[in-house]
C-alpha positions as CSV (number, residue, x, y, z in Angstrom):
1,M,0.0,0.0,0.0
2,A,1.4,3.4,-1.0
3,T,1.7,6.0,1.7
4,T,0.9,9.7,1.3
5,P,3.5,12.2,2.6
6,R,2.6,13.9,5.8
7,G,0.6,17.1,5.3
8,F,-0.9,15.8,2.0
9,G,-4.5,14.6,1.7
10,S,-5.6,11.4,0.0
11,T,-5.6,13.3,-3.3
12,G,-1.9,13.9,-3.1
13,K,-2.4,17.6,-2.7
14,R,-1.2,19.5,0.3
15,S,-3.9,20.0,2.9
16,N,-2.3,22.5,5.3
17,L,-1.1,26.0,4.8
18,G,1.9,27.6,6.5
19,P,2.0,30.6,8.8
20,H,2.9,33.1,6.0
21,Y,0.0,32.3,3.7
22,S,-1.1,35.7,2.4
23,D,-3.0,37.5,-0.3
24,G,0.1,37.4,-2.5
25,A,0.0,33.6,-2.5
26,K,-3.7,33.5,-3.4
27,R,-3.2,36.0,-6.2
28,L,-0.1,34.3,-7.6
29,R,-2.0,30.9,-7.5
30,A,-4.9,32.5,-9.4
31,E,-2.5,34.0,-12.0
32,L,-0.9,30.6,-12.5
33,S,-4.3,29.0,-12.9
34,D,-5.5,31.6,-15.4
35,R,-2.4,31.3,-17.4
36,K,-2.4,27.5,-17.1
37,Q,1.1,27.5,-15.8
38,S,2.7,25.0,-13.4
39,I,4.9,25.9,-10.4
40,T,7.9,24.8,-12.5
41,D,6.8,27.3,-15.3
42,A,6.6,30.1,-12.7
43,A,10.0,29.2,-11.3
44,K,11.6,29.4,-14.7
45,A,9.8,32.8,-15.4
46,L,10.9,34.1,-12.0
47,G,14.5,32.8,-12.1
48,T,14.3,30.6,-9.1
49,D,13.7,27.0,-8.1
50,D,10.2,25.4,-8.1
51,S,10.6,24.4,-4.4
52,V,10.9,28.1,-3.6
53,V,7.7,29.0,-5.5
54,C,6.0,26.1,-3.8
55,R,6.9,27.5,-0.4
56,W,5.5,30.9,-1.3
57,L,2.3,29.4,-2.6
58,Y,1.7,27.3,0.6
59,G,2.7,30.0,3.0
60,D,5.9,28.4,4.3
61,R,8.0,31.4,3.3
62,L,7.5,34.9,2.0
63,P,9.5,36.0,-1.1
64,S,12.3,38.4,-0.5
65,I,11.8,42.0,-1.7
66,R,13.8,41.2,-4.8
67,F,11.6,38.3,-5.8
68,A,8.4,40.1,-4.8
69,R,9.4,42.8,-7.3
70,V,10.0,40.1,-10.0
71,V,6.6,38.5,-9.2
72,E,5.0,41.9,-9.6
73,Q,6.6,42.5,-12.9
74,V,5.9,39.1,-14.4
75,Y,2.5,38.2,-12.8
76,G,1.1,41.6,-11.7
77,V,0.9,40.6,-8.0
78,P,1.6,43.8,-6.0
79,M,4.4,43.7,-3.5
80,A,2.1,44.8,-0.7
81,A,0.0,41.6,-1.2
82,W,2.9,39.6,0.3
83,S,2.8,41.3,3.7
84,D,2.9,38.8,6.4
85,A,-0.7,39.6,7.3
86,P,-1.4,37.4,10.3
87,K,1.7,38.8,12.0
88,G,1.4,42.3,10.5
89,R,5.0,42.3,9.3
90,P,6.1,43.8,5.9
91,L,8.5,42.0,3.6
92,R,12.1,42.2,4.5
93,A,15.3,42.1,2.5
94,M,17.1,38.8,2.6
95,K,20.2,40.2,4.4
96,P,20.1,43.0,6.9
97,A,21.8,46.2,5.8
98,A,25.4,46.6,7.0
99,K,25.8,48.7,10.1
100,P,27.9,51.8,9.8
101,E,31.2,51.5,11.6
102,A,31.6,53.6,14.7
103,A,33.8,56.7,14.4
104,S,37.0,56.5,16.4
């Protein structure tokens, strides 16, 4: 008997959403559906890996500001739609800005 991976329903589709599921994920999913594109197609168009796009769509991660801009340009999903709504946090850059060195 074949087993279904944890978190996936009997249909083989994921049944739970992550803590960062947002309007951006819903809108990107709708755009992909309207364009009849797969997650792999989106990853190629966005210049990233399909596992990264999958994490965005299921709310496991938010895109970086860089990728949120690319998603906006390619699919028309506004950057503001990716805010971490349940926690009220905006998108953040992947790396924090360098701190200025103290004057001696």
